[in-house]
C-alpha positions, 0 to 999 in steps of 0.5 A: 145220887147215892149207889145204894141205900139201906133203909130202916137198919138198926145201926150199931156204929162201933163206938159202944153207943146205944143203937138207933134206927136209921137209913144209911147211904153209900156213895163212891165208896163212902158212907155218904148219909146216916139219917132218920127213917124216911128222911133221905131225899136223894135217889139211890141206884139200889135200895133194900129194906133192912127193918129188924136187921143190924148194921155194924161197921166191918169187923177188923181181924188183927191177927191173920195169915192171909199172906199167901191165901189172898192170891188164890182166894181174894175173898179171904174166905171164910173170914169175909163171909163172917163180916170181916172187911179188914185183916192184919197179915204178915204176923209172927215174923213170917212174910212172903217178901222180901225175897232175894232176887239172886237166891231163887231157892229162898222162895222154896225155903219160905214155902217150906217154913210156912207149910211147917210153921203155919200149917199151910198146904205146901201144894197150895203155896207152890201152885196158888201164889205167883212168887213174882216179887222181890221187895216188899213193896212189889209183894203189896203191888202183887195184891193191889186191885185184886182182893176183896177185903182191906188187908195190911201187912207187917214185915217179917223178921225172918224174911228180912234175916234171910234177905241179908244173911242167906242160910246164916240167918238161921243160927248166925248173928249179922255183922255191923254191915249186915245189920245196917243193910237189914235196917235199910231193907226194913225202912224200904218195906215201911216206906212201901207201906208195911205196918211195922215190925213182926218177930218170933222167939217162940220155941214153937216156931221151927222151919221146914228143916226143923230148925229154929226159925231165923228171928229166933236167933236175933239178940236184944240189940237186933230187936231194939235196933229194928224197933227204933226204926219203926218210930221213923215211920208214920202209922206203924207198930210192932207184933211180937211173939215169945215163948212166954205167950203160950203160958207165962212170960219170964222176967227177961221176956217182959223186959224185952217186950217193954223195951221194944215198944218203948224204943219204938213209941208205938203199940206192940201186941202179942198173942194169944192170951189164954184165959183158964180159971184153973190157972188163975195166975196166968192173966195177971202175969200176962198183963204185967208187961202192959202195966210196965209198958205204960210206965216206960212210955210204950203200950203192949196190947194182949190178943185173946179169943172170945170163943173156944176155936174148935181144933182137930188133931192127928197122930199122923200129921204135924199138929199142936201135940208136936209142940209138947216138949218131948213129943215132937221127937216121937211124933216126927218119926216115919209112921211105922216107927212111930206106932211101935214107939207109941204102943210102948207103955214106957214111951207112952208114960213119958209122954204123958209125963211131959204133957202134964208137966209145968214145961208144957205150959198152955199145952197141958190142956191137951193131955186129957186124952180121955175127953178127946172125940174120935173124928173121921176113922179109915179102918173096919176096926174103927167102924162106929167109933165116930163121935164117940168120946175116948174115955167111954171107949177106954172104960169098955175095953178096960184100958187107960184112955191114952193107950186106947187112943193110941190103938184106934189111931194105929188102926188107922195108920195114924190117919184118925182124926181127933177132937180135944174137948176144951177143959176151960168151958166152964162158968168160972173161965167164962166169968174171968174172960168177961172181966179180962175183956174190959182191960184197956190193954186186952183186944179180942183176936188171934184167929190165925185165919189163913194158917193151920188150915186143916187143923183149926178154923178161927175165922168165924169167932165174930159171928160165933161171939155175937150170937153168944152175946145175943142168945148165949151167955150174954156176957157183953152187950151188942153195942160193946161187942161190936165195938170190940170187933170194929172200933177197938182193933181200928184204933189199935192199928190208926186205921183211917176212917174205918171201924165205925158208921160215920158220914164220910167214913169208908163204907165197910159194912156188915148187915146181919140178923141178931136173931140168927147170927152165928157160925156153922160147924167147922167142916173139912173141905178140899177147895185149896190148890191141889185139892188140899183141905182146910176147915170151913165154917158157914156163916149164919145170919149174914145178910150182906157185907160191903168193902169200900161200898161195894157188896161182897157177900150176900146170903153167905155167897161171894159176889165176885167183886174185889173192891178191897185195898191194900192198906199202907202205913202213913196213907191208910193208918195214922201213928198211934203214939204211946208217948 
């Protein structure tokens, strides 16, 4: 007997093949039958008419930071609402495990680091997760049986270094004995099911003390030793971030990434490839590692987002503006001192110069302050400004846009919410995106879902992209768009029996209305532990989501079921060899 029968759906199976109408039956967590409408004779416990609706494989998000959130939100919202049934976590070198059992303070260090570097609420981290584990395997076990999505995790280089080297992980180099211990710890994590190594060398990644995170102090020899260890385990790979990910790689970074992938004989993915027609040289430069890796016996995949992710900012809290060279020192001052500095014309001129310089890289796009829209305000002096564009206000006041913006924010003691309008929303940039998406080493993703919670909301990229493909720019056909969100990432990670609608495969499915599918406006909600804020976005046109054959979402509401699996390397992933 079937558990559930979905009748008359337009099946887009994830392979890129033309859609077709079929009845799809689910039994024991698997797709039991895919047959022409009306031909299934087996009885079903429940059924529904899906005429006019699209049935697709559940979407796979290749870059999230749900490592902590899953403890207080097993539904990985809003990703699950938007059809994501499998998430990859443990990215950018940051994981919550392993933790040294003899140093309880390491957990506090990790929480403060995650709060700073990934924009997670410190209160939510402290109150929402049990912090009951030491080994990576114990961390995975703590999630087993209590999550609604399928989730796999890389093991973070920063955690490995901290466990072995303690406070010396920041600034120090491992002794030969410590390197051996780090490798043993890494092997132990992968034997427990870690997907591989994640690491960062990015200059934007600092810990809770403002110091470069541990993995930024690792030299090439250490990174290559860990990469070689990846090769010894089935179903593993590498995720790596270097400074050049934000703009353009240096020659040294290209050599390092190529060597890491070639040594491991495994795919290496990085994020995020920013596509902007105003910087035409960026995409060719960023794809050089992919070309050289193939020549060297490796594979390097660039993640890129198919939407422009809405992002809010503030001069009062840590955000992307802090990452512009020279800005962090000013924006890190106490608020009264910060206001004094920002009101100084000389300081503002220097900040603008730095923001518009080549060293600012991709953050140059944030320097167009006249294009910012004012969000929430908190003072009588700013009444009526919400929703207005800074350049219009500045023109009325006879001010330069940045000076105008500073005065508005100063009136609110820097609490003013700012919405930068993207500079790459032009037809030429979208045409370049459509072209770049066709490259064999470019993959859609990079949502950062679970991180930067009150600043951005990348999780809904799946529904917004599909809506754009069906009713907007129509840069990609429906079948190809679904493949890019399902089978393509599943193949990169070597997921076993996931990413397609095929008989015998896991029943990770999403049913949606092609006339309506979209994502709602990002809004600030206070639903984290400690009443902490985050940006959320409702899913539009998603009828239902199933994970391992169990309904988890119906009409944008979680059902309460937790049928997700902690996906472990080897058991749930196969090796995707590059050689």
